[in-house]
C-alpha positions as CSV (number, residue, x, y, z in Angstrom):
1,M,60.0,15.6,58.9
2,L,59.3,18.0,56.0
3,F,61.7,20.4,54.4
4,D,60.4,23.3,52.3
5,I,62.6,23.8,49.2
6,T,60.4,26.4,47.6
7,R,61.4,30.1,47.0
8,T,58.9,32.5,48.7
9,L,56.9,34.5,46.2
10,N,57.0,38.2,47.0
11,S,57.7,41.5,45.2
12,N,61.4,41.2,46.1
13,L,62.0,37.9,44.3
14,A,64.2,38.3,41.3
15,V,62.7,37.0,38.1
16,W,64.1,36.2,34.7
17,P,64.9,39.5,33.0
18,G,61.9,40.6,31.0
19,D,59.4,38.5,32.9
20,D,56.7,40.2,35.0
21,S,57.6,40.5,38.6
22,F,55.4,38.9,41.2
23,S,52.7,41.1,42.7
24,A,49.7,40.6,45.0
25,K,47.1,43.4,44.6
26,V,44.7,43.7,47.5
27,M,41.1,43.6,46.1
28,A,39.3,43.2,49.4
29,D,40.5,43.9,53.0
30,M,38.6,43.1,56.2
31,N,40.5,46.0,57.9
32,R,38.6,48.3,55.5
33,G,35.3,46.7,56.2
34,D,35.2,44.1,53.5
35,V,33.7,40.7,54.2
36,V,36.8,38.8,53.2
37,N,40.5,39.3,52.5
38,L,41.2,38.8,48.7
39,T,44.2,39.4,46.5
40,T,44.8,39.2,42.7
41,L,48.1,37.6,41.8
42,T,50.2,38.6,38.8
43,L,53.2,36.4,37.9
44,S,55.0,34.6,35.1
45,S,54.4,30.9,34.9
46,H,58.1,30.5,35.5
47,T,58.3,32.6,38.7
48,G,60.2,31.3,41.6
49,T,60.3,27.5,42.1
50,H,58.6,26.1,39.0
51,V,58.2,23.2,36.5
52,D,58.9,23.6,32.8
53,A,56.4,22.0,30.5
54,P,58.0,20.5,27.3
55,C,56.2,23.1,25.2
56,H,58.1,25.8,26.9
57,F,61.2,25.0,24.8
58,I,59.9,22.7,22.1
59,N,56.9,24.0,20.0
60,H,53.9,21.6,19.8
61,D,55.2,19.4,22.6
62,L,53.2,18.7,25.8
63,F,51.5,21.4,27.8
64,I,51.7,21.4,31.6
65,D,48.2,19.9,31.9
66,Q,49.1,17.0,29.7
67,I,52.2,15.8,31.6
68,S,52.3,12.8,33.9
69,L,52.3,13.8,37.6
70,D,54.1,10.6,38.7
71,V,57.6,12.0,38.2
72,Y,56.9,14.9,40.6
73,I,56.3,12.6,43.6
74,G,58.8,10.0,44.7
75,P,62.4,9.2,45.9
76,A,64.9,12.0,45.3
77,T,68.6,12.4,46.0
78,V,70.0,15.8,47.0
79,V,73.6,16.3,45.9
80,T,75.8,19.4,46.5
81,V,78.1,20.4,43.6
82,Q,81.3,22.4,43.9
83,R,81.1,24.0,40.5
84,E,80.0,27.6,40.8
85,A,78.8,28.1,37.2
86,G,78.8,26.5,33.8
87,P,77.8,23.1,32.5
88,L,77.6,20.1,34.9
89,I,79.1,16.8,33.7
90,P,79.0,13.3,35.3
91,A,82.4,14.0,36.9
92,D,80.8,16.7,39.1
93,F,79.0,13.9,41.0
94,P,81.9,11.7,42.0
95,N,80.3,10.0,45.0
96,V,76.9,9.3,43.7
97,D,75.6,5.7,43.5
98,W,73.5,6.1,40.3
99,S,71.8,2.8,40.8
100,N,69.8,4.4,43.6
101,V,69.0,7.8,42.0
102,Q,65.5,8.3,40.5
103,R,65.3,12.1,40.9
104,L,68.4,14.2,41.1
105,L,68.2,17.5,43.0
106,V,71.3,19.7,42.6
107,H,72.3,22.0,45.4
108,S,74.7,24.7,44.2
109,S,75.8,28.2,45.3
110,A,72.6,29.5,43.7
111,S,70.8,28.6,47.0
112,H,72.9,31.2,48.8
113,K,72.7,34.2,46.5
114,P,70.6,37.3,47.3
115,I,67.0,36.5,46.3
116,D,66.4,40.0,45.0
117,Q,69.3,39.9,42.4
118,F,69.1,37.8,39.3
119,Q,72.3,35.8,38.9
120,E,73.5,35.4,35.3
121,Q,76.1,32.9,36.3
122,F,74.9,29.5,37.5
123,V,75.3,25.8,36.9
124,Y,73.2,23.9,34.3
125,P,73.2,20.3,32.9
126,S,75.3,19.6,29.9
127,P,73.9,17.3,27.1
128,E,76.5,14.8,28.3
129,L,75.0,14.8,31.8
130,A,71.5,14.6,30.3
131,D,72.5,11.5,28.4
132,W,74.2,10.0,31.5
133,L,71.0,10.5,33.6
134,G,68.9,9.0,30.8
135,Q,71.2,5.9,30.7
136,H,70.6,5.5,34.5
137,Q,66.8,5.9,34.3
138,V,66.7,9.2,36.2
139,V,63.2,10.6,35.6
140,L,63.6,14.2,37.1
141,F,66.3,16.8,37.4
142,G,65.8,19.6,39.8
143,S,68.1,22.5,40.4
144,D,68.4,25.7,42.5
145,A,69.5,27.5,39.3
146,P,67.0,29.5,37.2
147,S,67.5,27.5,34.0
148,M,68.8,24.3,32.4
149,D,70.9,26.3,30.0
150,K,73.4,29.2,30.3
151,F,71.9,32.7,30.5
152,N,70.5,33.8,27.1
153,S,71.3,30.5,25.5
154,P,70.2,30.7,21.8
155,D,69.4,27.0,21.4
156,L,68.5,25.6,24.8
157,V,70.5,22.4,24.3
158,G,70.3,21.5,28.0
159,H,66.5,21.7,28.1
160,K,66.2,19.7,24.8
161,A,68.7,17.0,25.9
162,M,66.8,16.5,29.1
163,R,63.5,16.2,27.1
164,H,65.2,13.8,24.6
165,N,66.0,11.6,27.6
166,G,62.5,11.8,29.1
167,I,63.6,13.8,32.1
168,A,61.2,16.2,33.8
169,L,62.6,19.6,35.0
170,V,62.2,21.6,38.2
171,E,64.0,25.0,38.4
172,N,64.7,27.6,41.1
173,L,64.6,25.3,44.1
174,I,66.4,26.4,47.3
175,F,68.4,24.1,49.6
176,N,69.4,26.3,52.5
177,N,70.1,24.0,55.5
178,I,69.1,20.9,53.6
179,P,71.7,18.0,54.1
180,D,72.6,15.9,51.1
181,G,70.9,12.6,51.1
182,E,67.8,10.6,50.2
183,Y,64.3,12.0,50.5
184,E,60.8,11.9,49.0
185,L,60.1,14.8,46.7
186,I,56.6,16.3,46.3
187,A,56.5,19.1,43.7
188,L,53.1,19.2,41.9
189,P,52.5,21.8,39.2
190,L,49.2,23.6,38.8
191,K,46.7,22.2,36.2
192,I,46.9,25.1,33.8
193,E,45.2,24.5,30.4
194,K,47.8,24.8,27.6
195,G,50.3,26.1,30.2
196,D,54.1,26.2,29.4
197,G,55.0,26.0,33.1
198,S,53.8,26.3,36.6
199,P,55.0,27.4,40.0
200,V,55.1,24.6,42.5
201,R,55.3,24.1,46.3
202,A,58.2,21.8,46.5
203,I,58.9,19.8,49.7
204,L,61.1,17.0,50.8
205,R,60.1,14.4,53.2
206,A,62.9,12.8,55.2
């Protein structure tokens, strides 16, 4: 069984303030007599459900086409947190058996907010949590929140702590009607030359 944990791209989807909104401009339409249907897409590389490349927050680090794809496919653990906003710490995951976690996917209240309104309050990993995940050999952290740091963070300590611990990042997932538990994650980024990020189609296989 497959579960789609990707946010749908459309013009109503809220984006990070200042980013270009998603648009799909019709360039050819069979209803108008054209041979094919064809659209031109306009979007930020961080629109909807997406992967951050390390160069997004650390200059001269790896581009999206240089990162290993291995971390984006494999066993994943979905965990619901009770915290509504602010930094997540290990104590926010009281019932997790860390010996079994390779990829941690965090389900918060962000999955249940209106998609057309950008939420400035959300959960994000603390450096303490990043170090904890690194100590337990977690290779990927995914969240339904739009960032790994608080809104308008000046230093992006969460992003950088995750990178320091070798943990890949997926943001803006959505976990409506997804039970906590063990799955296989597949969330491959596009191969964009010198890209700082990429939308993904993220799915869980039960």
